[in-house]
N, C-alpha and C positions, 0 to 999 in steps of 0.2 A: 403483452410483454408481462411475463410474471414478475411478481414483487419480491425482490431479495430483501427479507427483513434482517438485516446486517447492520452493525455500527462499525463505521469506518474513520479510522484516523488519516486524514490526507495532509501529506507534508510536501510543500513546493514554495520556493521562495519566490516564484513569479506570480504574482496576484491573479494575472489573466488566465493562466493555466488552473489555477486552484478554483476560480469562480466557475470555469467551462467545466472542470471535473465535478465539482460540487452539484452543479446543475445536473449533469448526467446521472450522478450516482444517485441523487434524490429522485430523479425520474425512475430509476430501477427500484425505488422503494427504500434506500439506505438512508441511514441516519449519520450525518457527517460532521466530524469536529475537524477543524483546520488548524495546521501549524505552519510557520514560515521556515522553520530548519529543524535540524535532528535535534538540537539541544531543547528547543520549545516542545517539540513532540515528545521527547523523552520525559521530561517534566510533566505533560498532561498524561501520559501513559501511565507514569508511577503513581500519579494521584488516583487512579481509576482504572488499574489493569484488567479488572474482570469486564469492563465495560466494551473492550474492543475485539472485535471478531477478524478485523482486518486492518492492515497499515498498508496505505498506498504512498511510496515515498520516490521523490525525485532522488538523482543520485549526486548530482553537483549542486551543492548549497553552501553558503557562508556559515561559519560557526562551528556547524557539526555537519558532514556531508552525510548521504545516505549510507555507505557501507560501514561507517562507524556507527551510525545509529543502529543500523540492523545489529551489529555486534554487541552494542549495549543492551539491545532488547533480549538477544538470545542468551546473554550472561545471567539474564534474571530468570534462572532456571526454576525457581520456586514459584514463579508466576505463570498462570495460564498463557502459553504461547499463541499470539494471533497469527493468522496467515499474514504473509508479507508479499507485496508486489513492488517492483522498482518500475519507474518511469525513467526513461533515459533519452537523451538527444543523440548521444554516441552511438555510432554504427557498430564499431567494432570492439564490444566489451565481451569478454569471454565469461558468460555467465556460470559456465561448468565449474571454474574455479571456485565461483562462491557456493554453488549448491552442492558441490562435492565434498566441501567440508561440512560434515554432518551436523557441527553445533552452529553453524552459521548459514542455514539454509534459506531459501526463498521458495516461494509457491508459483511465482510466474513474473513476467515483465512484459512491457511494451514500449514501444518506442514513440517518441513525437515526431511528426505530428500523428494522433490517433483518431480513431473514430469510434462512434458509439457501439457499433456492432461487435467490434473486435473486442472491446471493453467488456461488454455484456457477456460474449460467449467465453472470454477468460474467467469472469466472474463465477458463472454457472458452472464452469469445469472445475474451478478451484472448490466449490462448495458443493458439488455433486449434486446440483439442482438440474432437473429436467426442464429446458428452457419452455416446453410447451404444455407439459402437464398442469 
């Protein structure tokens, strides 16, 4: 497996999911910072915006949910914009509504339950990395 040397901000209010994903991402060679909700993640992002290549965020969270967090990030137009992936347990979410709004775009999403293979292939696609090279 090719190492993806990227810095990720991982946002999910469920500790179990955070730990599982953090382990997976570490295995892919990624450096992970975690947050429990959109507000905490936004604060961490603003402290060090240049240091995140990617944000992976749950959609439903207390205090600040994923879509609100995404909007907040995309409004910081003067900052380097990270790639953004949503994790969702909901089946019927119309992601085209989100991604068609060019100011509030996402780069990908995956559903819970997820597996390592699908996450790895999504990441290599987003960062245009050849998985085998």
